[in-house]
Each structure stands twice: as structure tokens, then as C-alpha cells.
C-alpha positions as CSV (number, residue, x, y, z in Angstrom):
1,M,96.6,109.0,133.4
2,S,96.4,112.3,133.3
3,S,97.6,112.7,129.7
4,L,98.4,110.9,126.6
5,I,100.4,110.3,124.4
6,P,100.2,111.7,121.2
7,V,101.6,108.7,118.9
8,P,100.8,106.5,115.8
9,G,97.9,103.8,117.1
10,G,97.7,105.4,120.0
11,C,94.3,104.7,122.7
12,E,92.7,108.3,122.9
13,Q,90.8,106.9,126.4
14,P,92.5,105.9,129.7
15,V,92.5,102.4,130.6
16,E,93.5,100.3,132.9
17,I,95.4,96.9,131.8
18,A,97.2,94.1,133.5
19,I,100.2,92.3,132.9
20,V,100.6,88.8,134.2
21,D,103.6,88.1,136.5
22,Y,104.7,83.7,136.4
23,G,107.6,84.6,137.0
24,M,108.1,84.4,133.3
25,G,108.6,86.6,130.3
26,N,109.6,90.3,128.7
27,R,107.3,92.0,131.4
28,R,109.4,95.4,131.2
29,S,109.2,95.9,127.7
30,V,106.0,95.0,127.3
31,E,104.1,97.3,130.3
32,K,106.8,100.0,128.5
33,A,105.4,99.5,124.9
34,L,101.5,99.5,126.1
35,E,102.9,102.6,128.3
36,H,104.1,104.2,125.1
37,V,100.3,103.7,123.3
38,G,98.4,105.2,126.1
39,V,97.9,102.6,128.5
40,R,98.4,102.6,132.7
41,A,100.1,99.4,132.7
42,I,100.0,97.6,135.8
43,V,102.8,94.0,136.3
44,S,100.8,91.3,138.6
45,R,100.3,88.6,140.0
46,E,97.3,89.4,142.4
47,H,94.1,88.0,141.7
48,A,92.3,90.9,142.0
49,E,93.5,93.6,140.3
50,L,94.3,91.1,138.2
51,R,90.2,91.4,137.9
52,A,90.4,94.7,138.4
53,A,91.9,95.6,134.7
54,A,89.7,96.8,131.7
55,G,92.2,93.8,130.1
56,L,95.0,91.2,130.9
57,V,97.8,90.4,128.4
58,L,99.5,87.2,129.5
59,P,103.5,87.2,128.9
60,G,105.8,84.5,128.2
61,V,109.5,83.7,127.2
62,G,110.8,80.6,128.3
63,A,109.5,76.6,128.5
64,F,105.8,75.6,128.4
65,P,106.1,73.3,130.9
66,R,107.6,75.3,133.4
67,A,105.5,77.8,132.7
68,M,102.2,76.1,133.2
69,E,103.8,74.8,136.2
70,R,103.7,78.3,138.0
71,M,101.0,79.4,136.0
72,R,99.7,76.3,138.4
73,E,100.5,77.0,141.9
74,L,99.8,80.9,140.9
75,G,96.6,80.1,140.9
76,L,97.0,81.9,137.8
77,D,96.0,79.6,134.9
78,R,92.2,79.0,135.9
79,L,91.6,82.9,136.5
80,V,92.7,83.0,133.2
81,R,90.3,80.7,131.6
82,E,87.6,82.4,134.0
83,C,88.4,86.0,132.4
84,V,88.4,84.4,128.8
85,E,84.7,83.0,130.1
86,Q,83.8,86.0,130.9
87,G,84.7,88.3,128.0
88,V,87.7,90.3,129.0
89,P,89.9,90.5,126.9
90,V,93.4,88.6,126.6
91,L,96.8,89.4,124.9
92,G,98.8,86.1,124.5
93,V,102.1,87.1,123.7
94,C,105.1,84.8,122.6
95,L,104.8,81.8,124.6
96,G,101.1,83.5,125.9
97,M,100.0,82.7,123.1
98,Q,100.8,79.0,123.1
99,L,99.7,78.6,127.0
100,A,96.3,79.3,125.5
101,F,96.6,76.2,123.4
102,D,95.2,72.5,124.8
103,S,98.6,71.0,125.6
104,S,102.7,71.4,123.9
105,V,104.9,69.1,122.7
106,E,107.7,70.4,124.1
107,L,110.1,68.6,126.6
108,G,108.2,65.8,126.5
109,G,104.6,67.2,126.6
110,A,102.0,69.5,128.4
111,E,98.5,70.8,129.1
112,G,98.2,75.1,128.6
113,L,94.9,76.2,130.2
114,G,92.6,74.2,126.8
115,I,90.8,77.7,125.5
116,I,92.1,77.2,121.9
117,P,91.5,73.2,120.6
118,G,94.8,72.9,119.3
119,E,98.9,71.6,120.2
120,V,102.0,73.9,119.9
121,R,104.2,71.8,118.1
122,E,108.1,72.0,117.4
123,L,108.4,74.2,113.9
124,R,109.2,72.6,110.5
125,A,112.4,74.3,109.5
126,G,113.5,72.3,107.3
127,E,117.4,73.4,107.8
128,L,117.4,76.6,109.8
129,K,118.6,77.5,112.7
130,L,116.2,77.4,115.2
131,P,114.8,79.3,117.0
132,H,113.5,81.7,115.0
133,I,114.8,84.8,115.7
134,G,114.1,87.8,113.5
135,W,112.0,90.0,111.4
136,N,108.6,87.7,108.9
137,D,105.8,88.8,107.6
138,V,102.2,87.8,108.4
139,A,99.8,87.6,105.6
140,F,96.9,88.5,107.7
141,T,93.7,85.2,106.5
142,T,91.3,87.9,107.8
143,M,91.1,91.5,108.8
144,D,88.2,90.9,110.3
145,S,89.4,91.1,113.7
146,P,89.5,94.9,115.6
147,L,92.8,93.5,116.1
148,L,94.0,94.0,112.6
149,A,92.2,97.3,112.5
150,E,94.4,99.2,110.4
151,L,97.0,97.3,109.4
152,P,97.8,95.9,106.1
153,G,96.5,92.8,105.0
154,R,100.0,91.8,104.9
155,C,104.0,93.3,107.2
156,A,106.4,92.5,109.3
157,F,106.5,91.2,113.1
158,Y,109.5,90.3,115.0
159,H,109.7,86.2,116.2
160,V,111.7,84.6,118.1
161,H,110.7,81.0,118.6
162,S,111.2,77.7,118.4
163,F,107.3,76.2,118.4
164,A,104.3,77.5,117.1
165,P,100.7,76.6,117.9
166,V,98.1,73.9,115.1
167,P,95.0,74.9,116.4
168,V,92.4,72.0,115.6
169,S,90.1,75.2,113.5
170,E,91.0,77.4,110.9
171,S,88.1,79.5,112.1
172,H,90.8,80.6,115.1
173,V,93.0,81.5,112.7
174,L,93.6,85.5,112.1
175,G,97.7,85.2,110.6
176,V,100.4,83.0,108.8
177,A,104.0,83.4,108.3
178,E,106.8,81.3,106.8
179,Y,110.5,79.9,108.2
180,G,110.8,76.6,106.7
181,A,107.6,76.3,106.6
182,P,104.7,78.2,107.4
183,F,103.2,78.8,110.4
184,V,100.4,80.2,113.0
185,S,102.0,83.9,113.5
186,A,98.0,85.5,114.8
187,V,94.5,83.0,116.2
188,Q,92.0,84.6,118.0
189,H,88.7,82.7,119.7
190,D,85.8,84.7,122.0
191,S,88.0,87.0,124.0
192,F,91.4,85.2,124.1
193,Y,93.7,87.6,121.2
194,G,96.9,85.7,120.9
195,V,100.4,86.6,118.6
196,Q,103.2,84.0,117.9
197,F,105.4,87.6,117.3
198,H,106.5,90.8,120.1
199,P,104.4,93.8,119.0
200,E,106.5,95.5,122.0
201,K,109.7,94.5,119.7
202,S,107.4,95.3,116.1
203,S,108.0,98.5,115.0
204,A,105.8,100.5,114.6
205,A,103.5,97.5,113.6
206,G,103.4,96.9,116.2
207,L,101.8,99.9,119.4
208,R,99.1,99.9,116.2
209,L,98.6,96.0,116.8
210,L,98.2,96.7,120.6
211,G,96.7,99.8,120.8
212,N,94.2,97.9,118.8
213,F,94.1,96.0,122.0
214,A,93.8,98.9,124.0
215,R,90.6,100.1,122.4
216,I,89.0,96.3,122.5
217,C,89.9,96.8,125.9
218,I,88.2,100.3,126.3
219,A,85.0,98.5,124.0
220,R,84.8,96.6,126.8
221,S,85.3,98.2,129.9
222,S,81.6,99.7,130.4
223,A,79.9,96.1,130.7
224,P,79.5,95.5,134.3
225,A,82.2,94.2,135.8
226,F,83.8,90.3,136.1
227,A,83.1,88.8,139.9
228,P,85.2,85.5,140.2
229,A,82.2,81.9,139.5
230,G,80.7,80.4,142.0
231,G,80.4,83.5,144.0
232,A,84.8,84.0,145.7
233,Q,85.6,86.4,146.8
234,A,88.2,88.0,144.8
235,G,91.5,87.0,144.6
236,S,90.7,83.3,146.8
237,L,91.4,81.5,143.9
238,A,93.0,78.3,144.1
239,T,95.3,76.5,143.0
């Protein structure tokens, strides 16, 4: 970018982050929020463009089984897994976070990306209505992650969902919220970061988190470029 927008939480250096376009999700609102914190954001399903970016955002709104079907059709499931294996920062948002897990029970069940061990299950909301829509405090269980830099230990984010992940290991949990019962709202495993809430709809705290993710991408951007496993040419992954 020729200039950066001076907003609280904005990144100080130009960086390109790609939003993975598999046909489902709030891609435009995520793009605008990233641009607001000084990121050059692109929306793409082209493998070469996704590989060239400093980091990826995996958005999502809709049903888990259909999302995974679309990811596989486009070869994006393998691409995202390989990027994480290579240490490329990836941020999963809402359904995009859920896709990182082994499986989901939604609509009869489906396998996920298998990046984080665990299962996505329906919220135990009791008498509360589903989907859960609105602002909820997220209590961070650790502040060691760079994704949470300069955020308070507890702050509100905007959620829209009926399902949430249940990780096998608590070591992957960054934050927990509550709607009828506690649910996991933020996770991390290696270079994959995931949030159940929508940072692009979460005001200053959401922009701070996106700015932090941009800094994670900047910090890694000086590392050697990602090369496909097995020497394949960029963009040549088969489904």
C-alpha cells in the first residue's frame, strides 16, 4: 500500500493478506476491516495468489459440511493444511475456525481439515435461543499469544453461531465465552489462529486483533517463501 491508515491497532508496515474464497462467508466485510488496519487485502481462490500472501484468513458463514465440500472441490483444503505445516499464519474466523478441527456433528457430520484435534458440537445453550447472536465477553485463558497483544484479559466480541469447537487439548484454547454454558471462542495451534467471533464486526477490540494478526504475518514475511510439498508448481494442487 502507498500509505497506511493510522487507526488504533493498525499495522505499521505494508503487508498483503489473502482471504480464502471458497464461496461461503463474509469475505467483503473481512476485506474492509483488514484494509482499515493498513493491510493490502485480496480475496482469492487462486493457489498462486494465496501462496504469495504473507498470511491467510479463512472466513465462513454457513454449514460445515457444505464448506468442506467447497474447500475440497477447489483444492483449498490441502493448500491451507500445507500452509500451516510451512508456518504460514492462518486466521480462521467463525466457521473458518471450526473447519480447522477434525470433524463436526452439524447436519449429520463431516470431516474437517484436521489441523487441531477435536470436534465441533452444538452449543449447550439450555433454554436460550439458537443461533447465538450478539456480544459476549471472551475471557482469555492465556495472554502469551501474539494474537492477543495489548488486548485486556477479558473483552467483548460479536458472535453469530450455533456450534463451537471442543478441542482435545486445553493447550490449544486461548479464550472462552459463555452462552448457556461455556464454549471455546479462541484457539491456536502452531501457525493457525482461530476465533469463533467476528473481529470485523467487533469494533476496536476486533480491529486490534486483526492488527495483531497482520503483525504476525509481517514478522514471518522475511522467512523463505512457501514452496508446495513434492515440488509441485504453485496453483497445481488437485482436489
